[in-house]
Backbone as ProteinMPNN parsed JSONL, in Angstrom:
{"seq_chain_A": "MIGALVTIAILATTIFSTWLVGRSGRLIRVRTTLPATQFPERADVYACDKCGREVTKHFRPGQSHSWKPMGPTSFVCRCGQRYLTGAIEWDHLGPWERHRRIRDTFALGALFSAMFSVLGLLAYLVLRFLFGSREAGLIVGVFVTALPFVGLQLTFWPGVLASIWRTRVGRSVEHA", "coords_chain_A": {"N_chain_A": [[0.462, 108.409, 61.094], [2.462, 107.144, 59.656], [4.665, 107.623, 61.45], [3.759, 106.2, 63.722], [3.924, 103.593, 62.68], [6.624, 103.335, 62.225], [7.587, 103.627, 64.841], [6.471, 101.349, 66.051], [7.811, 99.307, 64.608], [10.384, 99.79, 65.422], [10.216, 99.261, 68.167], [9.385, 96.544, 68.013], [11.633, 95.34, 66.851], [13.511, 95.913, 68.855], [12.606, 94.403, 71.062], [12.498, 91.893, 70.012], [15.318, 91.497, 69.607], [16.285, 91.711, 72.251], [15.085, 89.367, 73.256], [16.362, 87.406, 71.709], [19.039, 87.637, 72.419], [18.732, 87.181, 75.139], [17.978, 84.464, 75.081], [20.286, 83.181, 74.171], [21.886, 83.278, 76.232], [23.891, 85.133, 76.794], [23.897, 87.557, 78.195], [25.481, 88.216, 80.421], [28.754, 88.634, 80.648], [31.545, 86.699, 81.211], [34.648, 87.515, 82.676], [37.855, 86.815, 81.54], [40.782, 85.398, 82.996], [44.179, 85.189, 82.847], [47.464, 83.805, 83.392], [50.341, 85.996, 83.046], [52.328, 85.04, 81.438], [51.244, 83.622, 79.455], [50.459, 85.533, 77.527], [50.522, 86.263, 74.205], [47.949, 85.183, 74.112], [44.455, 85.591, 74.018], [42.819, 87.495, 76.606], [40.938, 89.004, 79.191], [42.052, 89.948, 81.589], [45.377, 89.989, 82.696], [47.582, 88.374, 85.019], [50.467, 88.586, 87.052], [52.817, 86.034, 87.127], [54.267, 85.341, 89.386], [53.695, 87.139, 91.591], [51.016, 87.745, 91.355], [49.963, 90.213, 90.799], [47.908, 92.509, 88.775], [48.812, 92.938, 85.49], [47.843, 93.791, 83.087], [47.688, 96.335, 81.741], [50.152, 96.793, 80.713], [50.472, 95.252, 78.48], [50.48, 95.092, 74.869], [48.428, 93.9, 72.752], [48.409, 92.526, 69.491], [46.655, 93.611, 66.505], [44.749, 92.667, 63.774], [45.396, 93.843, 60.392], [46.722, 96.106, 60.989], [49.357, 98.378, 62.294], [52.17, 97.054, 64.143], [52.053, 97.682, 67.426], [53.803, 100.554, 68.995], [56.299, 100.821, 71.293], [57.69, 100.026, 74.635], [59.468, 97.0, 74.483], [59.567, 95.07, 76.536], [58.508, 94.447, 79.936], [58.934, 94.899, 83.219], [57.82, 93.432, 86.189], [56.835, 94.493, 89.512], [57.892, 92.57, 91.276], [59.941, 91.516, 89.932], [59.769, 89.919, 87.719], [60.064, 89.434, 84.264], [58.386, 90.307, 81.314], [57.287, 89.933, 77.939], [55.845, 92.538, 75.973], [54.564, 92.741, 73.52], [54.785, 94.913, 71.907], [56.922, 97.071, 69.91], [59.961, 98.677, 69.379], [60.959, 101.778, 67.785], [63.654, 101.899, 66.754], [63.924, 99.05, 66.449], [62.655, 98.511, 64.149], [62.716, 97.786, 60.684], [64.378, 99.488, 57.918], [62.589, 99.645, 55.768], [59.989, 99.308, 57.021], [59.95, 101.554, 58.8], [60.003, 103.63, 56.759], [57.607, 103.115, 55.524], [55.739, 103.692, 57.497], [56.245, 106.31, 58.071], [55.63, 107.35, 55.405], [52.882, 106.45, 55.191], [51.596, 107.93, 57.349], [52.025, 110.49, 56.455], [50.714, 110.52, 54.125], [48.043, 109.731, 54.685], [47.407, 111.824, 56.331], [47.461, 113.932, 54.424], [45.4, 113.14, 52.632], [43.071, 112.95, 54.502], [43.037, 115.804, 55.062], [42.474, 116.815, 52.416], [39.889, 115.893, 52.251], [38.788, 117.199, 54.383], [38.972, 119.798, 53.303], [36.888, 120.57, 51.831], [35.059, 121.142, 53.891], [36.386, 123.193, 55.014], [36.407, 125.089, 52.84], [33.609, 125.62, 52.641], [33.271, 126.897, 55.24], [34.809, 129.153, 54.811], [33.437, 130.382, 52.678], [30.972, 130.951, 53.964], [31.738, 132.537, 56.075], [32.875, 134.592, 54.665], [30.894, 135.611, 52.803], [28.538, 135.72, 54.111], [28.9, 136.952, 56.542], [30.765, 138.812, 56.01], [33.473, 138.782, 56.483], [36.645, 138.436, 55.447], [39.185, 137.736, 56.188], [38.914, 136.395, 58.652], [37.461, 134.241, 57.548], [39.317, 133.104, 55.967], [41.326, 132.288, 57.703], [39.985, 130.411, 59.451], [39.227, 128.56, 57.456], [41.595, 127.681, 56.442], [42.496, 126.454, 58.916], [40.62, 124.476, 59.47], [41.048, 122.912, 57.188], [43.611, 122.0, 57.607], [43.64, 120.674, 60.06], [43.301, 117.672, 60.173], [45.775, 116.787, 59.193], [47.746, 117.905, 60.831], [46.884, 116.791, 63.135], [47.26, 114.068, 62.916], [50.109, 114.064, 62.542], [50.796, 114.959, 65.114], [49.995, 112.785, 66.702], [51.608, 110.836, 65.827], [54.445, 111.41, 65.672], [55.415, 112.076, 68.373], [55.375, 109.595, 69.653], [57.228, 108.181, 68.174], [59.515, 109.78, 68.809], [59.624, 109.271, 71.552], [60.061, 106.53, 71.672], [62.637, 106.369, 70.464], [63.982, 107.762, 72.303], [63.707, 106.025, 74.475], [65.29, 103.847, 73.659], [67.813, 104.816, 72.695], [68.853, 107.013, 74.266], [67.915, 106.329, 76.894], [69.155, 103.897, 77.129], [71.899, 104.524, 77.032], [72.062, 106.004, 79.401], [71.689, 104.061, 81.325], [73.945, 102.486, 81.082], [75.945, 104.277, 81.927]], "CA_chain_A": [[0.335, 107.149, 60.782], [3.687, 106.638, 59.333], [5.45, 107.716, 62.523], [3.328, 105.091, 64.568], [4.467, 102.263, 62.243], [8.091, 103.281, 62.511], [7.784, 103.386, 66.262], [6.042, 99.9, 66.32], [8.762, 98.59, 64.091], [11.639, 99.959, 66.26], [9.897, 98.569, 69.322], [9.439, 95.096, 67.749], [13.039, 94.94, 66.641], [14.221, 95.854, 70.163], [11.986, 93.304, 71.829], [13.024, 90.523, 69.338], [16.738, 91.455, 69.836], [16.455, 91.367, 73.67], [14.635, 87.931, 73.422], [17.27, 86.574, 71.049], [20.225, 87.574, 73.177], [18.442, 86.501, 76.372], [17.923, 83.043, 74.815], [21.59, 82.575, 73.891], [22.628, 83.307, 77.685], [25.081, 86.009, 76.719], [23.702, 88.725, 78.896], [26.489, 88.363, 81.432], [30.047, 88.106, 80.098], [32.546, 86.325, 82.146], [35.983, 87.976, 82.404], [38.8, 85.62, 81.639], [42.028, 85.798, 83.664], [45.287, 84.295, 82.448], [48.939, 84.191, 83.815], [50.893, 86.895, 81.967], [53.203, 84.349, 80.602], [50.299, 83.14, 78.245], [50.21, 86.593, 76.662], [49.419, 87.038, 73.449], [46.588, 84.612, 74.087], [43.444, 86.648, 74.338], [42.241, 87.391, 77.87], [40.517, 90.289, 79.741], [43.015, 90.291, 82.617], [46.695, 89.076, 82.843], [48.178, 88.489, 86.272], [51.859, 88.086, 87.081], [52.956, 84.519, 87.45], [54.942, 85.272, 90.604], [53.035, 87.851, 92.71], [49.577, 87.73, 91.152], [49.588, 91.534, 90.457], [47.435, 92.647, 87.438], [49.813, 93.599, 84.629], [47.201, 94.015, 81.733], [47.878, 97.652, 81.09], [51.548, 96.911, 80.123], [50.515, 94.483, 77.179], [50.005, 95.563, 73.602], [47.92, 92.853, 71.901], [48.349, 92.769, 68.04], [45.361, 93.519, 65.829], [44.872, 92.467, 62.339], [45.376, 95.054, 59.531], [47.208, 97.477, 61.603], [50.812, 98.392, 62.619], [52.527, 96.613, 65.319], [52.115, 98.9, 68.423], [55.136, 100.988, 69.236], [56.412, 100.961, 72.672], [58.655, 99.185, 75.208], [59.304, 95.567, 74.198], [59.467, 94.232, 77.805], [57.944, 95.115, 81.163], [59.344, 94.17, 84.571], [56.756, 93.574, 87.239], [57.579, 94.901, 90.733], [58.443, 91.304, 91.876], [61.267, 91.162, 89.145], [59.412, 88.834, 86.55], [60.102, 90.185, 83.077], [57.442, 89.874, 80.423], [57.264, 90.606, 76.563], [54.679, 93.301, 75.853], [53.945, 92.613, 72.263], [55.142, 96.245, 71.22], [58.273, 97.128, 69.145], [60.556, 100.08, 69.45], [61.356, 102.443, 66.476], [64.895, 101.37, 66.346], [63.886, 97.711, 66.011], [61.907, 98.389, 62.79], [63.58, 97.837, 59.577], [64.19, 100.71, 57.124], [61.37, 99.506, 54.845], [58.896, 99.523, 57.827], [60.068, 103.002, 59.069], [59.675, 104.405, 55.626], [56.189, 102.883, 55.213], [54.906, 104.237, 58.534], [56.339, 107.763, 57.707], [54.757, 107.665, 54.226], [51.461, 106.439, 55.431], [51.275, 109.044, 58.125], [51.889, 111.928, 55.637], [49.644, 110.336, 52.869], [46.676, 109.804, 55.371], [47.154, 113.285, 56.642], [47.057, 114.742, 53.198], [44.122, 112.641, 52.186], [42.046, 113.627, 55.262], [43.093, 117.232, 54.845], [41.854, 117.114, 51.248], [38.492, 115.685, 52.41], [38.355, 118.368, 55.125], [39.136, 121.027, 52.608], [35.533, 120.905, 51.466], [34.347, 121.864, 55.033], [37.048, 124.494, 55.073], [35.882, 126.059, 51.823], [32.342, 126.054, 53.0], [33.506, 127.791, 56.401], [35.369, 130.435, 54.194], [32.406, 131.021, 52.002], [30.093, 131.348, 54.875], [32.319, 133.783, 56.813], [33.275, 135.656, 53.672], [29.777, 136.232, 52.091], [27.366, 135.914, 55.116], [29.508, 137.739, 57.568], [31.745, 139.812, 55.324], [35.017, 138.813, 57.07], [37.421, 137.62, 54.504], [40.428, 137.306, 56.935], [38.433, 135.174, 59.486], [37.056, 133.086, 56.68], [40.707, 132.446, 55.43], [41.931, 131.674, 58.771], [39.08, 129.329, 59.707], [39.279, 127.612, 56.314], [42.991, 126.895, 56.597], [42.581, 125.756, 60.071], [39.768, 123.362, 59.289], [41.688, 121.966, 56.163], [45.049, 121.485, 58.247], [43.412, 119.938, 61.248], [43.593, 116.345, 60.132], [47.158, 116.473, 58.943], [48.455, 118.277, 62.059], [46.465, 115.873, 64.165], [47.95, 112.723, 62.744], [51.486, 114.223, 62.956], [50.908, 115.158, 66.532], [49.84, 111.555, 67.336], [52.668, 109.843, 65.351], [55.811, 111.726, 66.027], [55.749, 111.938, 69.81], [55.502, 108.289, 69.815], [58.602, 107.924, 67.606], [60.612, 110.427, 69.632], [59.649, 108.616, 72.93], [60.692, 105.293, 71.461], [64.002, 106.679, 70.162], [64.633, 108.223, 73.589], [63.894, 104.819, 75.339], [66.255, 102.923, 73.158], [69.165, 105.358, 72.437], [69.205, 107.881, 75.399], [67.701, 105.599, 78.028], [70.17, 102.69, 77.223], [73.238, 105.198, 77.308], [72.027, 106.472, 80.749], [71.752, 102.888, 82.059], [75.342, 102.038, 81.005], [76.879, 105.275, 82.379]], "C_chain_A": [[1.723, 106.577, 60.521], [4.656, 106.562, 60.562], [5.078, 106.565, 63.475], [4.001, 103.836, 64.013], [5.976, 102.25, 62.361], [8.355, 103.0, 63.963], [7.57, 101.915, 66.614], [7.221, 99.049, 65.823], [10.167, 98.607, 64.959], [11.397, 99.116, 67.642], [9.904, 96.993, 69.206], [10.765, 94.611, 67.621], [13.784, 94.911, 67.998], [13.826, 94.772, 70.977], [12.56, 92.031, 71.297], [14.536, 90.457, 69.695], [17.064, 91.001, 71.249], [16.132, 89.895, 73.815], [15.716, 87.023, 72.861], [18.687, 86.462, 71.887], [19.979, 86.975, 74.538], [18.434, 84.87, 76.138], [19.217, 82.332, 74.601], [22.423, 82.724, 75.212], [23.767, 84.192, 77.689], [24.869, 87.386, 77.391], [24.768, 89.003, 79.804], [27.682, 87.623, 80.838], [31.11, 87.859, 81.261], [33.954, 86.879, 81.779], [36.947, 86.911, 82.516], [40.282, 86.303, 82.176], [43.065, 84.788, 83.241], [46.443, 84.721, 83.057], [49.484, 85.023, 82.694], [51.865, 86.053, 81.016], [52.488, 83.675, 79.314], [50.023, 84.334, 77.258], [51.005, 86.253, 75.249], [48.07, 86.341, 73.376], [45.623, 85.538, 74.654], [42.874, 86.399, 75.791], [41.82, 88.827, 78.272], [41.54, 90.787, 80.718], [44.158, 89.344, 82.455], [47.211, 89.376, 84.224], [49.612, 87.957, 86.242], [51.93, 86.797, 87.635], [53.467, 84.45, 88.96], [54.127, 85.884, 91.755], [51.507, 87.949, 92.53], [49.01, 89.136, 90.804], [49.017, 91.632, 88.984], [48.371, 93.589, 86.588], [49.138, 93.934, 83.174], [47.66, 95.241, 80.999], [49.381, 97.704, 80.368], [51.651, 96.209, 78.785], [50.049, 95.289, 76.127], [49.555, 94.451, 72.741], [47.909, 93.291, 70.381], [46.87, 92.893, 67.551], [45.605, 93.432, 64.477], [44.737, 93.8, 61.501], [45.76, 96.381, 60.187], [48.672, 97.257, 61.885], [50.898, 97.726, 63.862], [52.552, 97.777, 66.277], [53.533, 99.203, 68.816], [55.226, 101.328, 70.785], [57.52, 100.044, 73.33], [58.431, 97.76, 74.805], [59.24, 94.659, 75.391], [58.963, 95.207, 78.908], [58.528, 94.217, 82.283], [58.461, 94.468, 85.755], [57.598, 94.089, 88.579], [58.442, 93.789, 91.551], [59.771, 90.993, 91.171], [60.955, 90.336, 87.887], [59.477, 89.836, 85.403], [59.142, 89.431, 81.953], [57.622, 90.655, 79.111], [55.818, 91.406, 76.453], [53.884, 93.255, 74.753], [54.155, 93.902, 71.399], [56.639, 96.137, 70.665], [58.628, 98.6, 69.248], [60.908, 100.534, 67.979], [62.65, 101.956, 65.904], [65.043, 99.921, 65.948], [63.266, 97.395, 64.748], [62.944, 98.547, 61.794], [63.452, 99.076, 58.776], [62.95, 100.784, 56.218], [60.088, 99.868, 55.645], [58.813, 100.998, 58.365], [59.452, 103.874, 57.975], [58.125, 104.288, 55.292], [55.318, 103.662, 56.288], [54.982, 105.728, 58.401], [55.455, 108.068, 56.476], [53.255, 107.45, 54.457], [50.899, 107.618, 56.281], [51.079, 110.259, 57.335], [50.808, 111.67, 54.649], [48.34, 110.371, 53.54], [46.465, 111.208, 55.76], [46.844, 114.229, 55.591], [45.668, 114.423, 52.739], [42.9, 113.177, 53.008], [42.018, 115.018, 55.211], [42.377, 117.642, 53.488], [40.276, 116.868, 51.436], [37.974, 116.854, 53.326], [38.382, 119.713, 54.476], [37.756, 121.51, 52.11], [34.808, 121.69, 52.575], [35.093, 123.309, 55.203], [36.652, 125.559, 54.074], [34.452, 126.47, 52.213], [32.379, 127.081, 54.293], [33.993, 129.121, 55.881], [34.19, 131.113, 53.575], [31.354, 131.602, 52.954], [30.48, 132.688, 55.563], [32.517, 134.906, 55.813], [31.959, 136.311, 53.19], [28.536, 136.46, 53.026], [27.717, 136.978, 56.064], [30.493, 138.784, 57.128], [33.106, 139.82, 55.91], [35.717, 137.912, 56.389], [38.668, 137.014, 55.263], [39.906, 136.127, 57.939], [37.956, 134.014, 58.801], [38.275, 132.358, 56.264], [41.165, 131.663, 56.64], [41.222, 130.358, 59.343], [39.163, 128.23, 58.757], [40.446, 126.893, 56.322], [43.016, 126.029, 57.83], [41.819, 124.423, 59.96], [40.415, 122.355, 58.291], [42.956, 121.386, 56.831], [44.881, 120.658, 59.407], [43.782, 118.515, 61.174], [45.011, 116.073, 59.948], [48.028, 116.84, 60.164], [48.071, 117.199, 63.055], [47.121, 114.494, 64.052], [49.492, 112.847, 62.933], [51.737, 114.267, 64.364], [50.728, 113.85, 67.305], [51.022, 110.573, 66.966], [54.03, 110.174, 65.805], [56.249, 111.772, 67.396], [56.179, 110.505, 70.249], [56.933, 107.674, 69.331], [59.733, 108.378, 68.446], [60.672, 109.724, 71.004], [60.265, 107.282, 72.717], [62.268, 105.397, 71.129], [64.688, 106.967, 71.465], [64.84, 106.995, 74.537], [65.085, 103.968, 74.768], [67.727, 103.528, 73.034], [69.555, 106.101, 73.794], [69.114, 106.961, 76.738], [68.734, 104.46, 78.282], [71.553, 103.339, 77.575], [73.213, 105.622, 78.818], [72.147, 105.179, 81.702], [73.228, 102.383, 82.098], [76.313, 103.155, 81.521], [77.149, 105.1, 83.819]], "O_chain_A": [[2.097, 105.586, 61.147], [5.378, 105.576, 60.711], [5.999, 105.961, 64.025], [4.593, 103.077, 64.78], [6.548, 101.184, 62.588], [9.248, 102.221, 64.296], [8.348, 101.312, 67.354], [7.623, 98.132, 66.539], [10.884, 97.621, 65.126], [12.279, 98.407, 68.126], [10.334, 96.265, 70.101], [11.1, 93.572, 68.19], [14.579, 94.007, 68.256], [14.7, 94.184, 71.613], [13.052, 91.188, 72.048], [14.985, 89.374, 70.071], [17.897, 90.129, 71.493], [16.898, 89.202, 74.485], [15.989, 85.974, 73.443], [19.323, 85.414, 71.995], [20.869, 86.325, 75.087], [18.876, 84.116, 77.005], [19.329, 81.12, 74.784], [23.58, 82.304, 75.241], [24.621, 84.035, 78.561], [25.653, 88.299, 77.132], [24.981, 90.203, 79.973], [27.725, 86.421, 80.577], [31.436, 88.716, 82.083], [34.385, 86.704, 80.639], [36.915, 86.139, 83.475], [40.751, 87.394, 81.854], [42.79, 83.589, 83.292], [46.566, 85.921, 83.303], [49.15, 84.808, 81.529], [52.113, 86.463, 79.882], [53.11, 83.273, 78.332], [49.387, 84.108, 76.229], [52.199, 85.973, 75.351], [47.157, 86.804, 72.693], [45.889, 86.213, 75.649], [42.507, 85.278, 76.143], [42.344, 89.781, 77.696], [41.879, 91.97, 80.683], [44.022, 88.159, 82.149], [47.281, 90.548, 84.593], [49.93, 87.015, 85.516], [51.178, 86.452, 88.547], [53.077, 83.534, 89.683], [53.896, 85.228, 92.77], [50.795, 88.217, 93.498], [47.815, 89.291, 90.553], [49.522, 90.972, 88.076], [48.646, 94.747, 86.902], [49.836, 94.3, 82.229], [47.977, 95.205, 79.811], [49.678, 98.585, 79.562], [52.599, 96.4, 78.023], [49.238, 96.178, 76.386], [50.392, 94.04, 71.937], [47.413, 94.377, 70.082], [45.966, 92.319, 68.159], [46.554, 94.026, 63.967], [44.037, 94.729, 61.903], [45.239, 97.475, 59.972], [49.192, 96.149, 61.752], [49.948, 97.723, 64.644], [53.075, 98.827, 65.903], [54.368, 98.31, 68.961], [54.379, 101.984, 71.393], [58.218, 99.349, 72.591], [57.281, 97.322, 74.78], [58.86, 93.501, 75.222], [58.983, 96.436, 78.838], [58.567, 92.988, 82.22], [58.375, 95.594, 86.243], [58.827, 94.07, 88.637], [59.407, 94.027, 92.276], [60.624, 90.299, 91.725], [61.851, 90.098, 87.077], [59.002, 90.964, 85.54], [59.151, 88.216, 81.758], [58.028, 91.817, 79.106], [54.779, 90.871, 76.841], [52.707, 93.612, 74.791], [53.715, 93.929, 70.25], [57.401, 95.219, 70.971], [57.825, 99.532, 69.215], [61.115, 99.704, 67.094], [62.743, 101.637, 64.719], [65.994, 99.516, 65.28], [63.284, 96.262, 64.266], [63.913, 99.29, 61.953], [62.426, 99.739, 58.933], [62.38, 101.846, 55.967], [59.217, 100.581, 55.146], [57.736, 101.595, 58.376], [58.561, 104.693, 58.196], [57.488, 105.243, 54.85], [54.272, 104.213, 55.944], [53.972, 106.41, 58.576], [54.617, 108.967, 56.534], [52.444, 108.223, 53.946], [49.867, 108.202, 55.952], [50.101, 110.987, 57.5], [50.029, 112.578, 54.361], [47.467, 111.045, 52.992], [45.385, 111.747, 55.521], [46.096, 115.191, 55.764], [44.856, 115.313, 52.487], [41.926, 113.715, 52.481], [40.902, 115.526, 55.32], [41.749, 118.699, 53.435], [39.471, 117.576, 50.83], [36.903, 117.412, 53.092], [37.868, 120.682, 55.033], [37.511, 122.71, 51.992], [34.1, 122.67, 52.344], [34.499, 124.353, 55.471], [36.568, 126.746, 54.388], [34.142, 127.656, 52.1], [31.567, 128.004, 54.346], [33.634, 130.153, 56.448], [33.922, 132.278, 53.869], [30.894, 132.717, 52.709], [29.766, 133.689, 55.623], [32.325, 136.074, 56.149], [31.919, 137.541, 53.173], [27.651, 137.268, 52.745], [26.894, 137.842, 56.368], [30.976, 139.566, 57.948], [33.819, 140.819, 55.82], [35.555, 136.707, 56.58], [39.101, 135.902, 54.964], [40.478, 135.038, 57.973], [37.998, 132.901, 59.324], [38.288, 131.128, 56.207], [41.365, 130.452, 56.551], [41.883, 129.366, 59.65], [39.173, 127.064, 59.151], [40.455, 125.665, 56.229], [43.544, 124.919, 57.764], [42.345, 123.372, 60.326], [40.355, 121.142, 58.491], [43.279, 120.238, 56.528], [45.818, 119.962, 59.8], [44.544, 118.078, 62.037], [45.479, 115.109, 60.553], [48.969, 116.111, 60.475], [48.949, 116.734, 63.781], [47.476, 113.876, 65.056], [50.13, 111.907, 63.406], [52.727, 113.721, 64.853], [51.219, 113.744, 68.429], [51.346, 109.644, 67.706], [54.74, 109.295, 66.293], [57.43, 111.519, 67.635], [57.11, 110.264, 71.018], [57.603, 106.865, 69.973], [60.689, 107.675, 68.772], [61.768, 109.615, 71.553], [61.018, 106.88, 73.604], [63.047, 104.533, 71.532], [65.8, 106.508, 71.726], [65.838, 106.866, 75.246], [65.819, 103.416, 75.588], [68.714, 102.824, 73.244], [70.583, 105.743, 74.37], [70.055, 106.861, 77.524], [69.106, 104.131, 79.409], [72.306, 102.747, 78.348], [74.268, 105.598, 79.452], [72.692, 105.305, 82.799], [73.66, 101.888, 83.14], [77.513, 102.883, 81.517], [77.926, 105.859, 84.399]]}, "name": "protein", "num_of_chains": 1, "seq": "MIGALVTIAILATTIFSTWLVGRSGRLIRVRTTLPATQFPERADVYACDKCGREVTKHFRPGQSHSWKPMGPTSFVCRCGQRYLTGAIEWDHLGPWERHRRIRDTFALGALFSAMFSVLGLLAYLVLRFLFGSREAGLIVGVFVTALPFVGLQLTFWPGVLASIWRTRVGRSVEHA"}
């Protein structure tokens, strides 16, 4: 009886939602295309002003409450037109912003690892007492606990190193 009532409620909600969306006419979304010089104005597709080639993948639109994306600050289309990407290089950040990004990466990694340590402890206890394998429990527990910290570091530092390479080494190779 209760299962039938839940099923009817879900079905009614689905039908009502479909009807409501259908009435507002938003079932089909139109993709907006803008010239690339109008970036960072929001659009689905950006086209080069000179040749019309799609250059959307090279832009990094900013998002509220997040870091400014790290990457090349400009992009040159095949036709020679130069555009700003909305990204910033590591060397262009101030000392305070660099320190904040490093601190936040380590702090978030430690926080998530602390949360995952509960799962690591459970894995250790299961392997230790149910399967009698203390060493395997310890290895799995430490792995599960360290996974978020290592994951955050592996996503942050390669981007920093790539940015430093682009600005320091790449620039020196161009001038040589």
